[in-house]
CHARMM internal coordinates of N, CA and C (Angstrom, degrees):
IC EDIT
DIST 1 N 1 CA 1.4073
DIST 1 CA 1 C 1.5166
ANGL 1 N 1 CA 1 C 108.55
DIST 1 C 2 N 1.3027
ANGL 1 CA 1 C 2 N 115.49
DIHE 1 N 1 CA 1 C 2 N 142.34
DIST 2 N 2 CA 1.4893
ANGL 1 C 2 N 2 CA 120.46
DIHE 1 CA 1 C 2 N 2 CA 179.80
DIST 2 CA 2 C 1.5322
ANGL 2 N 2 CA 2 C 107.81
DIHE 1 C 2 N 2 CA 2 C -79.41
DIST 2 C 3 N 1.3378
ANGL 2 CA 2 C 3 N 116.38
DIHE 2 N 2 CA 2 C 3 N 128.37
DIST 3 N 3 CA 1.4770
ANGL 2 C 3 N 3 CA 121.79
DIHE 2 CA 2 C 3 N 3 CA 174.21
DIST 3 CA 3 C 1.5176
ANGL 3 N 3 CA 3 C 107.76
DIHE 2 C 3 N 3 CA 3 C -107.49
DIST 3 C 4 N 1.3398
ANGL 3 CA 3 C 4 N 118.47
DIHE 3 N 3 CA 3 C 4 N 127.16
DIST 4 N 4 CA 1.4379
ANGL 3 C 4 N 4 CA 119.96
DIHE 3 CA 3 C 4 N 4 CA -177.70
DIST 4 CA 4 C 1.5388
ANGL 4 N 4 CA 4 C 106.54
DIHE 3 C 4 N 4 CA 4 C -106.67
DIST 4 C 5 N 1.3127
ANGL 4 CA 4 C 5 N 116.52
DIHE 4 N 4 CA 4 C 5 N 119.27
DIST 5 N 5 CA 1.4381
ANGL 4 C 5 N 5 CA 124.44
DIHE 4 CA 4 C 5 N 5 CA -178.31
DIST 5 CA 5 C 1.5359
ANGL 5 N 5 CA 5 C 112.73
DIHE 4 C 5 N 5 CA 5 C -92.58
DIST 5 C 6 N 1.3146
ANGL 5 CA 5 C 6 N 118.01
DIHE 5 N 5 CA 5 C 6 N 133.02
DIST 6 N 6 CA 1.4346
ANGL 5 C 6 N 6 CA 119.88
DIHE 5 CA 5 C 6 N 6 CA 176.98
DIST 6 CA 6 C 1.5157
ANGL 6 N 6 CA 6 C 112.85
DIHE 5 C 6 N 6 CA 6 C -73.22
DIST 6 C 7 N 1.3512
ANGL 6 CA 6 C 7 N 118.81
DIHE 6 N 6 CA 6 C 7 N -13.16
DIST 7 N 7 CA 1.4616
ANGL 6 C 7 N 7 CA 120.08
DIHE 6 CA 6 C 7 N 7 CA 178.71
DIST 7 CA 7 C 1.5207
ANGL 7 N 7 CA 7 C 111.68
DIHE 6 C 7 N 7 CA 7 C -63.12
DIST 7 C 8 N 1.3965
ANGL 7 CA 7 C 8 N 115.56
DIHE 7 N 7 CA 7 C 8 N -20.26
DIST 8 N 8 CA 1.4233
ANGL 7 C 8 N 8 CA 121.04
DIHE 7 CA 7 C 8 N 8 CA -179.37
DIST 8 CA 8 C 1.5621
ANGL 8 N 8 CA 8 C 109.68
DIHE 7 C 8 N 8 CA 8 C -90.78
DIST 8 C 9 N 1.3025
ANGL 8 CA 8 C 9 N 117.98
DIHE 8 N 8 CA 8 C 9 N 8.19
DIST 9 N 9 CA 1.4566
ANGL 8 C 9 N 9 CA 120.35
DIHE 8 CA 8 C 9 N 9 CA -172.83
DIST 9 CA 9 C 1.4905
ANGL 9 N 9 CA 9 C 115.06
DIHE 8 C 9 N 9 CA 9 C -75.22
DIST 9 C 10 N 1.2744
ANGL 9 CA 9 C 10 N 114.72
DIHE 9 N 9 CA 9 C 10 N 48.95
DIST 10 N 10 CA 1.4809
ANGL 9 C 10 N 10 CA 122.19
DIHE 9 CA 9 C 10 N 10 CA 175.33
DIST 10 CA 10 C 1.5182
ANGL 10 N 10 CA 10 C 108.55
DIHE 9 C 10 N 10 CA 10 C -93.29
DIST 10 C 11 N 1.3277
ANGL 10 CA 10 C 11 N 119.60
DIHE 10 N 10 CA 10 C 11 N 133.68
DIST 11 N 11 CA 1.4593
ANGL 10 C 11 N 11 CA 120.16
DIHE 10 CA 10 C 11 N 11 CA -177.61
DIST 11 CA 11 C 1.5708
ANGL 11 N 11 CA 11 C 110.39
DIHE 10 C 11 N 11 CA 11 C -52.02
DIST 11 C 12 N 1.3012
ANGL 11 CA 11 C 12 N 114.13
DIHE 11 N 11 CA 11 C 12 N 128.30
DIST 12 N 12 CA 1.4616
ANGL 11 C 12 N 12 CA 117.48
DIHE 11 CA 11 C 12 N 12 CA 178.98
DIST 12 CA 12 C 1.5200
ANGL 12 N 12 CA 12 C 115.13
DIHE 11 C 12 N 12 CA 12 C 88.62
DIST 12 C 13 N 1.3275
ANGL 12 CA 12 C 13 N 116.78
DIHE 12 N 12 CA 12 C 13 N -1.09
DIST 13 N 13 CA 1.4663
ANGL 12 C 13 N 13 CA 121.36
DIHE 12 CA 12 C 13 N 13 CA 177.56
DIST 13 CA 13 C 1.5327
ANGL 13 N 13 CA 13 C 110.45
DIHE 12 C 13 N 13 CA 13 C -112.52
DIST 13 C 14 N 1.3403
ANGL 13 CA 13 C 14 N 117.24
DIHE 13 N 13 CA 13 C 14 N 142.00
DIST 14 N 14 CA 1.3931
ANGL 13 C 14 N 14 CA 123.34
DIHE 13 CA 13 C 14 N 14 CA 177.73
DIST 14 CA 14 C 1.5066
ANGL 14 N 14 CA 14 C 111.66
DIHE 13 C 14 N 14 CA 14 C -67.98
DIST 14 C 15 N 1.3211
ANGL 14 CA 14 C 15 N 118.64
DIHE 14 N 14 CA 14 C 15 N 138.54
DIST 15 N 15 CA 1.4350
ANGL 14 C 15 N 15 CA 122.65
DIHE 14 CA 14 C 15 N 15 CA 179.88
DIST 15 CA 15 C 1.5437
ANGL 15 N 15 CA 15 C 110.19
DIHE 14 C 15 N 15 CA 15 C -81.81
DIST 15 C 16 N 1.3246
ANGL 15 CA 15 C 16 N 116.20
DIHE 15 N 15 CA 15 C 16 N -14.31
DIST 16 N 16 CA 1.4670
ANGL 15 C 16 N 16 CA 118.54
DIHE 15 CA 15 C 16 N 16 CA 179.03
DIST 16 CA 16 C 1.4839
ANGL 16 N 16 CA 16 C 113.71
DIHE 15 C 16 N 16 CA 16 C -85.52
DIST 16 C 17 N 1.3619
ANGL 16 CA 16 C 17 N 115.41
DIHE 16 N 16 CA 16 C 17 N -42.90
DIST 17 N 17 CA 1.5492
ANGL 16 C 17 N 17 CA 118.10
DIHE 16 CA 16 C 17 N 17 CA -174.21
DIST 17 CA 17 C 1.5425
ANGL 17 N 17 CA 17 C 111.87
DIHE 16 C 17 N 17 CA 17 C -125.14
DIST 17 C 18 N 1.3391
ANGL 17 CA 17 C 18 N 117.30
DIHE 17 N 17 CA 17 C 18 N -12.84
DIST 18 N 18 CA 1.4618
ANGL 17 C 18 N 18 CA 120.93
DIHE 17 CA 17 C 18 N 18 CA -177.92
DIST 18 CA 18 C 1.5118
ANGL 18 N 18 CA 18 C 117.40
DIHE 17 C 18 N 18 CA 18 C 87.98
DIST 18 C 19 N 1.4103
ANGL 18 CA 18 C 19 N 114.21
DIHE 18 N 18 CA 18 C 19 N 0.17
DIST 19 N 19 CA 1.4569
ANGL 18 C 19 N 19 CA 118.06
DIHE 18 CA 18 C 19 N 19 CA -177.75
DIST 19 CA 19 C 1.5140
ANGL 19 N 19 CA 19 C 109.41
DIHE 18 C 19 N 19 CA 19 C -81.03
DIST 19 C 20 N 1.3314
ANGL 19 CA 19 C 20 N 115.18
DIHE 19 N 19 CA 19 C 20 N 169.30
DIST 20 N 20 CA 1.4699
ANGL 19 C 20 N 20 CA 122.21
DIHE 19 CA 19 C 20 N 20 CA -179.21
DIST 20 CA 20 C 1.5475
ANGL 20 N 20 CA 20 C 108.08
DIHE 19 C 20 N 20 CA 20 C -71.93
DIST 20 C 21 N 1.3179
ANGL 20 CA 20 C 21 N 114.83
DIHE 20 N 20 CA 20 C 21 N 142.27
DIST 21 N 21 CA 1.4660
ANGL 20 C 21 N 21 CA 119.98
DIHE 20 CA 20 C 21 N 21 CA 178.21
DIST 21 CA 21 C 1.5284
ANGL 21 N 21 CA 21 C 111.60
DIHE 20 C 21 N 21 CA 21 C -158.86
DIST 21 C 22 N 1.3674
ANGL 21 CA 21 C 22 N 115.84
DIHE 21 N 21 CA 21 C 22 N 158.37
DIST 22 N 22 CA 1.4205
ANGL 21 C 22 N 22 CA 117.52
DIHE 21 CA 21 C 22 N 22 CA 172.68
DIST 22 CA 22 C 1.5242
ANGL 22 N 22 CA 22 C 110.29
DIHE 21 C 22 N 22 CA 22 C -121.12
DIST 22 C 23 N 1.3518
ANGL 22 CA 22 C 23 N 117.27
DIHE 22 N 22 CA 22 C 23 N 7.48
DIST 23 N 23 CA 1.4527
ANGL 22 C 23 N 23 CA 121.03
DIHE 22 CA 22 C 23 N 23 CA 174.93
DIST 23 CA 23 C 1.5322
ANGL 23 N 23 CA 23 C 110.29
DIHE 22 C 23 N 23 CA 23 C -82.49
DIST 23 C 24 N 1.3369
ANGL 23 CA 23 C 24 N 114.77
DIHE 23 N 23 CA 23 C 24 N 142.92
DIST 24 N 24 CA 1.5028
ANGL 23 C 24 N 24 CA 117.53
DIHE 23 CA 23 C 24 N 24 CA 177.99
DIST 24 CA 24 C 1.5328
ANGL 24 N 24 CA 24 C 110.41
DIHE 23 C 24 N 24 CA 24 C -141.47
DIST 24 C 25 N 1.3316
ANGL 24 CA 24 C 25 N 115.86
DIHE 24 N 24 CA 24 C 25 N 149.34
DIST 25 N 25 CA 1.4498
ANGL 24 C 25 N 25 CA 122.21
DIHE 24 CA 24 C 25 N 25 CA 172.10
DIST 25 CA 25 C 1.5412
ANGL 25 N 25 CA 25 C 108.86
DIHE 24 C 25 N 25 CA 25 C -98.01
DIST 25 C 26 N 1.2530
ANGL 25 CA 25 C 26 N 119.26
DIHE 25 N 25 CA 25 C 26 N 125.22
DIST 26 N 26 CA 1.4595
ANGL 25 C 26 N 26 CA 124.55
DIHE 25 CA 25 C 26 N 26 CA -175.93
DIST 26 CA 26 C 1.5174
ANGL 26 N 26 CA 26 C 112.96
DIHE 25 C 26 N 26 CA 26 C 54.42
DIST 26 C 27 N 1.3448
ANGL 26 CA 26 C 27 N 118.48
DIHE 26 N 26 CA 26 C 27 N 28.24
DIST 27 N 27 CA 1.4246
ANGL 26 C 27 N 27 CA 123.30
DIHE 26 CA 26 C 27 N 27 CA 171.99
DIST 27 CA 27 C 1.4670
ANGL 27 N 27 CA 27 C 114.21
DIHE 26 C 27 N 27 CA 27 C 82.31
DIST 27 C 28 N 1.3225
ANGL 27 CA 27 C 28 N 122.96
DIHE 27 N 27 CA 27 C 28 N -13.50
DIST 28 N 28 CA 1.4485
ANGL 27 C 28 N 28 CA 121.77
DIHE 27 CA 27 C 28 N 28 CA -177.74
DIST 28 CA 28 C 1.5398
ANGL 28 N 28 CA 28 C 115.42
DIHE 27 C 28 N 28 CA 28 C -138.36
DIST 28 C 29 N 1.3145
ANGL 28 CA 28 C 29 N 116.63
DIHE 28 N 28 CA 28 C 29 N 13.61
DIST 29 N 29 CA 1.4941
ANGL 28 C 29 N 29 CA 119.48
DIHE 28 CA 28 C 29 N 29 CA -179.08
DIST 29 CA 29 C 1.5139
ANGL 29 N 29 CA 29 C 107.92
DIHE 28 C 29 N 29 CA 29 C -122.69
DIST 29 C 30 N 1.3867
ANGL 29 CA 29 C 30 N 118.48
DIHE 29 N 29 CA 29 C 30 N 91.06
DIST 30 N 30 CA 1.4289
ANGL 29 C 30 N 30 CA 121.41
DIHE 29 CA 29 C 30 N 30 CA -172.39
DIST 30 CA 30 C 1.5562
ANGL 30 N 30 CA 30 C 113.11
DIHE 29 C 30 N 30 CA 30 C -69.60
DIST 30 C 31 N 1.3223
ANGL 30 CA 30 C 31 N 117.55
DIHE 30 N 30 CA 30 C 31 N 134.87
DIST 31 N 31 CA 1.4589
ANGL 30 C 31 N 31 CA 125.18
DIHE 30 CA 30 C 31 N 31 CA 171.90
DIST 31 CA 31 C 1.5130
ANGL 31 N 31 CA 31 C 109.59
DIHE 30 C 31 N 31 CA 31 C -143.41
DIST 31 C 32 N 1.3659
ANGL 31 CA 31 C 32 N 114.95
DIHE 31 N 31 CA 31 C 32 N 140.11
DIST 32 N 32 CA 1.4270
ANGL 31 C 32 N 32 CA 118.44
DIHE 31 CA 31 C 32 N 32 CA 175.52
DIST 32 CA 32 C 1.5126
ANGL 32 N 32 CA 32 C 108.34
DIHE 31 C 32 N 32 CA 32 C -74.60
DIST 32 C 33 N 1.3264
ANGL 32 CA 32 C 33 N 119.53
DIHE 32 N 32 CA 32 C 33 N 168.62
DIST 33 N 33 CA 1.4933
ANGL 32 C 33 N 33 CA 123.85
DIHE 32 CA 32 C 33 N 33 CA 178.16
DIST 33 CA 33 C 1.5396
ANGL 33 N 33 CA 33 C 111.95
DIHE 32 C 33 N 33 CA 33 C -56.17
DIST 33 C 34 N 1.3324
ANGL 33 CA 33 C 34 N 118.78
DIHE 33 N 33 CA 33 C 34 N -42.30
DIST 34 N 34 CA 1.4499
ANGL 33 C 34 N 34 CA 124.99
DIHE 33 CA 33 C 34 N 34 CA -177.29
DIST 34 CA 34 C 1.5536
ANGL 34 N 34 CA 34 C 109.50
DIHE 33 C 34 N 34 CA 34 C -65.60
DIST 34 C 35 N 1.3212
ANGL 34 CA 34 C 35 N 118.11
DIHE 34 N 34 CA 34 C 35 N -46.52
DIST 35 N 35 CA 1.4310
ANGL 34 C 35 N 35 CA 120.59
DIHE 34 CA 34 C 35 N 35 CA -176.65
DIST 35 CA 35 C 1.5392
ANGL 35 N 35 CA 35 C 109.05
DIHE 34 C 35 N 35 CA 35 C -74.82
DIST 35 C 36 N 1.3256
ANGL 35 CA 35 C 36 N 117.72
DIHE 35 N 35 CA 35 C 36 N -33.06
DIST 36 N 36 CA 1.4587
ANGL 35 C 36 N 36 CA 121.86
DIHE 35 CA 35 C 36 N 36 CA 175.26
DIST 36 CA 36 C 1.5503
ANGL 36 N 36 CA 36 C 109.23
DIHE 35 C 36 N 36 CA 36 C -61.78
DIST 36 C 37 N 1.2736
ANGL 36 CA 36 C 37 N 117.79
DIHE 36 N 36 CA 36 C 37 N -45.95
DIST 37 N 37 CA 1.4685
ANGL 36 C 37 N 37 CA 122.13
DIHE 36 CA 36 C 37 N 37 CA 179.49
DIST 37 CA 37 C 1.5446
ANGL 37 N 37 CA 37 C 110.73
DIHE 36 C 37 N 37 CA 37 C -62.99
DIST 37 C 38 N 1.3473
ANGL 37 CA 37 C 38 N 116.81
DIHE 37 N 37 CA 37 C 38 N -42.43
DIST 38 N 38 CA 1.4820
ANGL 37 C 38 N 38 CA 120.00
DIHE 37 CA 37 C 38 N 38 CA 178.62
DIST 38 CA 38 C 1.5046
ANGL 38 N 38 CA 38 C 111.41
DIHE 37 C 38 N 38 CA 38 C -64.20
DIST 38 C 39 N 1.3253
ANGL 38 CA 38 C 39 N 117.83
DIHE 38 N 38 CA 38 C 39 N -38.79
DIST 39 N 39 CA 1.4319
ANGL 38 C 39 N 39 CA 120.55
DIHE 38 CA 38 C 39 N 39 CA -179.85
DIST 39 CA 39 C 1.5435
ANGL 39 N 39 CA 39 C 112.36
DIHE 38 C 39 N 39 CA 39 C -67.49
DIST 39 C 40 N 1.3205
ANGL 39 CA 39 C 40 N 114.30
DIHE 39 N 39 CA 39 C 40 N -43.96
DIST 40 N 40 CA 1.4594
ANGL 39 C 40 N 40 CA 120.20
DIHE 39 CA 39 C 40 N 40 CA 179.71
DIST 40 CA 40 C 1.4922
ANGL 40 N 40 CA 40 C 110.84
DIHE 39 C 40 N 40 CA 40 C -63.84
DIST 40 C 41 N 1.3479
ANGL 40 CA 40 C 41 N 118.03
DIHE 40 N 40 CA 40 C 41 N -41.32
DIST 41 N 41 CA 1.4736
ANGL 40 C 41 N 41 CA 121.85
DIHE 40 CA 40 C 41 N 41 CA 179.72
DIST 41 CA 41 C 1.4978
ANGL 41 N 41 CA 41 C 112.29
DIHE 40 C 41 N 41 CA 41 C -65.63
DIST 41 C 42 N 1.3974
ANGL 41 CA 41 C 42 N 113.69
DIHE 41 N 41 CA 41 C 42 N -38.42
DIST 42 N 42 CA 1.5213
ANGL 41 C 42 N 42 CA 116.71
DIHE 41 CA 41 C 42 N 42 CA 177.67
DIST 42 CA 42 C 1.4826
ANGL 42 N 42 CA 42 C 112.36
DIHE 41 C 42 N 42 CA 42 C -67.38
DIST 42 C 43 N 1.3132
ANGL 42 CA 42 C 43 N 117.98
DIHE 42 N 42 CA 42 C 43 N -42.24
DIST 43 N 43 CA 1.4410
ANGL 42 C 43 N 43 CA 122.10
DIHE 42 CA 42 C 43 N 43 CA 177.16
DIST 43 CA 43 C 1.5288
ANGL 43 N 43 CA 43 C 111.39
DIHE 42 C 43 N 43 CA 43 C -60.91
DIST 43 C 44 N 1.3419
ANGL 43 CA 43 C 44 N 115.43
DIHE 43 N 43 CA 43 C 44 N -42.27
DIST 44 N 44 CA 1.5056
ANGL 43 C 44 N 44 CA 120.45
DIHE 43 CA 43 C 44 N 44 CA 179.67
DIST 44 CA 44 C 1.5366
ANGL 44 N 44 CA 44 C 107.78
DIHE 43 C 44 N 44 CA 44 C -64.23
DIST 44 C 45 N 1.2794
ANGL 44 CA 44 C 45 N 119.53
DIHE 44 N 44 CA 44 C 45 N -44.61
DIST 45 N 45 CA 1.4314
ANGL 44 C 45 N 45 CA 124.40
DIHE 44 CA 44 C 45 N 45 CA -178.05
DIST 45 CA 45 C 1.5265
ANGL 45 N 45 CA 45 C 110.65
DIHE 44 C 45 N 45 CA 45 C -63.61
DIST 45 C 46 N 1.3184
ANGL 45 CA 45 C 46 N 117.78
DIHE 45 N 45 CA 45 C 46 N -41.70
DIST 46 N 46 CA 1.4563
ANGL 45 C 46 N 46 CA 121.00
DIHE 45 CA 45 C 46 N 46 CA 177.73
DIST 46 CA 46 C 1.5230
ANGL 46 N 46 CA 46 C 112.11
DIHE 45 C 46 N 46 CA 46 C -65.88
DIST 46 C 47 N 1.3604
ANGL 46 CA 46 C 47 N 115.43
DIHE 46 N 46 CA 46 C 47 N -38.22
DIST 47 N 47 CA 1.4316
ANGL 46 C 47 N 47 CA 118.96
DIHE 46 CA 46 C 47 N 47 CA 178.86
DIST 47 CA 47 C 1.5272
ANGL 47 N 47 CA 47 C 111.22
DIHE 46 C 47 N 47 CA 47 C -68.23
DIST 47 C 48 N 1.3225
ANGL 47 CA 47 C 48 N 119.36
DIHE 47 N 47 CA 47 C 48 N -39.09
DIST 48 N 48 CA 1.4134
ANGL 47 C 48 N 48 CA 123.29
DIHE 47 CA 47 C 48 N 48 CA -178.92
DIST 48 CA 48 C 1.5430
ANGL 48 N 48 CA 48 C 111.69
DIHE 47 C 48 N 48 CA 48 C -67.91
DIST 48 C 49 N 1.3489
ANGL 48 CA 48 C 49 N 116.67
DIHE 48 N 48 CA 48 C 49 N -28.92
DIST 49 N 49 CA 1.4045
ANGL 48 C 49 N 49 CA 120.10
DIHE 48 CA 48 C 49 N 49 CA 176.30
DIST 49 CA 49 C 1.5043
ANGL 49 N 49 CA 49 C 116.50
DIHE 48 C 49 N 49 CA 49 C -85.19
DIST 49 C 50 N 1.3563
ANGL 49 CA 49 C 50 N 114.50
DIHE 49 N 49 CA 49 C 50 N -1.55
DIST 50 N 50 CA 1.4539
ANGL 49 C 50 N 50 CA 122.26
DIHE 49 CA 49 C 50 N 50 CA 176.04
DIST 50 CA 50 C 1.5519
ANGL 50 N 50 CA 50 C 112.99
DIHE 49 C 50 N 50 CA 50 C 88.23
DIST 50 C 51 N 1.2598
ANGL 50 CA 50 C 51 N 120.40
DIHE 50 N 50 CA 50 C 51 N 12.61
DIST 51 N 51 CA 1.5037
ANGL 50 C 51 N 51 CA 123.64
DIHE 50 CA 50 C 51 N 51 CA -179.83
DIST 51 CA 51 C 1.4981
ANGL 51 N 51 CA 51 C 111.53
DIHE 50 C 51 N 51 CA 51 C -85.16
DIST 51 C 52 N 1.3649
ANGL 51 CA 51 C 52 N 117.88
DIHE 51 N 51 CA 51 C 52 N -14.60
DIST 52 N 52 CA 1.4583
ANGL 51 C 52 N 52 CA 121.00
DIHE 51 CA 51 C 52 N 52 CA -179.36
DIST 52 CA 52 C 1.5418
ANGL 52 N 52 CA 52 C 107.93
DIHE 51 C 52 N 52 CA 52 C -126.64
DIST 52 C 53 N 1.2981
ANGL 52 CA 52 C 53 N 114.82
DIHE 52 N 52 CA 52 C 53 N 141.92
DIST 53 N 53 CA 1.4582
ANGL 52 C 53 N 53 CA 118.52
DIHE 52 CA 52 C 53 N 53 CA 172.54
DIST 53 CA 53 C 1.5132
ANGL 53 N 53 CA 53 C 105.70
DIHE 52 C 53 N 53 CA 53 C -125.96
DIST 53 C 54 N 1.3342
ANGL 53 CA 53 C 54 N 115.90
DIHE 53 N 53 CA 53 C 54 N 133.83
DIST 54 N 54 CA 1.4293
ANGL 53 C 54 N 54 CA 120.14
DIHE 53 CA 53 C 54 N 54 CA -179.79
DIST 54 CA 54 C 1.5058
ANGL 54 N 54 CA 54 C 112.35
DIHE 53 C 54 N 54 CA 54 C -103.69
DIST 54 C 55 N 1.3059
ANGL 54 CA 54 C 55 N 116.81
DIHE 54 N 54 CA 54 C 55 N 126.15
DIST 55 N 55 CA 1.4633
ANGL 54 C 55 N 55 CA 120.59
DIHE 54 CA 54 C 55 N 55 CA 177.49
DIST 55 CA 55 C 1.5311
ANGL 55 N 55 CA 55 C 109.63
DIHE 54 C 55 N 55 CA 55 C -117.74
DIST 55 C 56 N 1.3028
ANGL 55 CA 55 C 56 N 114.60
DIHE 55 N 55 CA 55 C 56 N 140.66
DIST 56 N 56 CA 1.4773
ANGL 55 C 56 N 56 CA 117.76
DIHE 55 CA 55 C 56 N 56 CA 175.19
DIST 56 CA 56 C 1.5098
ANGL 56 N 56 CA 56 C 110.30
DIHE 55 C 56 N 56 CA 56 C 78.50
DIST 56 C 57 N 1.3331
ANGL 56 CA 56 C 57 N 116.86
DIHE 56 N 56 CA 56 C 57 N -142.16
DIST 57 N 57 CA 1.4300
ANGL 56 C 57 N 57 CA 123.95
DIHE 56 CA 56 C 57 N 57 CA -176.75
DIST 57 CA 57 C 1.5424
ANGL 57 N 57 CA 57 C 109.90
DIHE 56 C 57 N 57 CA 57 C -84.36
DIST 57 C 58 N 1.3184
ANGL 57 CA 57 C 58 N 117.49
DIHE 57 N 57 CA 57 C 58 N 89.76
DIST 58 N 58 CA 1.4925
ANGL 57 C 58 N 58 CA 119.58
DIHE 57 CA 57 C 58 N 58 CA -178.91
DIST 58 CA 58 C 1.4799
ANGL 58 N 58 CA 58 C 109.18
DIHE 57 C 58 N 58 CA 58 C -100.12
END
COOR INIT
IC SEED 1 N 1 CA 1 C
IC BUILD
């Protein structure tokens, strides 16, 4: 599972690995493409196994 550390919360740095990125979640949560893909895959896997339920606009 991807763990996102706030210690990498420097503008322009990924919160997953600390590398440079221009990708953001909700405009203020930077993630590089690799960490973004890992996060999305993990959320998808949790949902498929019934650990997550989406309500509203997911």
